C-alpha positions, 0 to 999 in steps of 0.5 A: 220047651218041647218038640212038636209035630203037625199035619201039614196039607200040601196042595198043588196049584196049577196057576201058580206051579207051586205047592201051597201048605197049610196046617190045618191045627194053626190058623194062619201057618201057611207057605208054599213051595216050588217043588215037593222038597221046596215045600216040605223045607219051608213047611218046616221053617214056617212051622218052627217060625210059627210056634216060637212066636206062639211060645214067646207070646204065651199062647195056647198051642193047640194039640195036633190033629190025628193024621188019619182024621186029615187023610180022607180029603186028599186027591190028585198031587196032594198030600199030607204029611207030619212036619216036626220041629224043635223049638228048643234047637231053633232057639240054640241055633238062633242064639248062636248065629252071628250078626254084623255090629258096627263099631267105631275105632280110631283109625290108627288101631284099624291100620295097625291092625290090617298090619298085623293081620288082626282078625277084629271079629275074633279079637271082639268076641274073644274080649267080649267073652272075658269081660262077661266071665264066659270063658 
C-alpha cells in the first residue's frame, strides 16, 4: 500500500488550551494535542489509523487537497501542514508488536522452568517458529 500525505489543519482553542486537528479531506479524522509537538504527533497517529481502517474496509480514499487551497483560511495561532504516513510501515510495526497470550502449563513444568532460569516467552516464540517452519 502507498504512502499518504494530507493537509492537517491545527486550530488553537483557548477554552480547552489545546490544538484541535482536522483533515479537511477526511471527514471524521480528528484529534487534538496539548501543544504543537503533541498535536503533530497525534495528527500522524490518527491519520495512520484512519487510513489503515479505510484500506481494510476497501473504502475510496480521496485525493489530498492542495496546500495552497487551504492556506487562506488560517489566522492567529492556527496553522496547516502536511502530515505523511506509510500504511505498509504501520502494518509491519503492528505485525511485529508483542502481545500477551495467556497459556496454561502444568505446575511442575513452571517450577522446573523457574529453577532453570527458562525464559518462557522466548521458548514459546522459538517453538512456534519451529512448528510453523519460520526458521
